[in-house]
Steps between C-alpha positions, in 0.01 A plus 500: 500500500820703507510875448674445167226264383231743619664787312532292184135394523394860560709615204336240274151610610586866440635415156176315417285796611729737313479300179121474518464872564735589215284304255193700603678834532440607142133540590569696816421856586785747540488494882554124500793545263657750741453254785660230280803720433550558872472127571753422228755719680419323827534163321853590393592600857346179636691282253827670594431459873395138457811423296712649779322298769517176303861553398610580853247270668725392782619853570172681431359657811155425625415862427606464133288188462203669664543804276500281189194313629313827568593642159377181338170499687441866406574424135272200502218715638568772243487260208186337643337844515584566137365159397176574686465840332545341160231233549 
């Protein structure tokens, strides 16, 4: 699987976790809402970085791809944590 495909798959999984957490957020405690707000800022940064990497795929450095991958994995973990707190 190419790096682009992996990033797209990761982005789709993050979006799924994000959507599920957003549905349950109205029941959340204030600390979870603060965590959500922080993750939303990180989500925006991730989307911008991913768009850059995908747009400039041939010219994107290995470091840029790895940075996007790491950001995505961190986001995925963050949204998973929120989902677990809301269960």
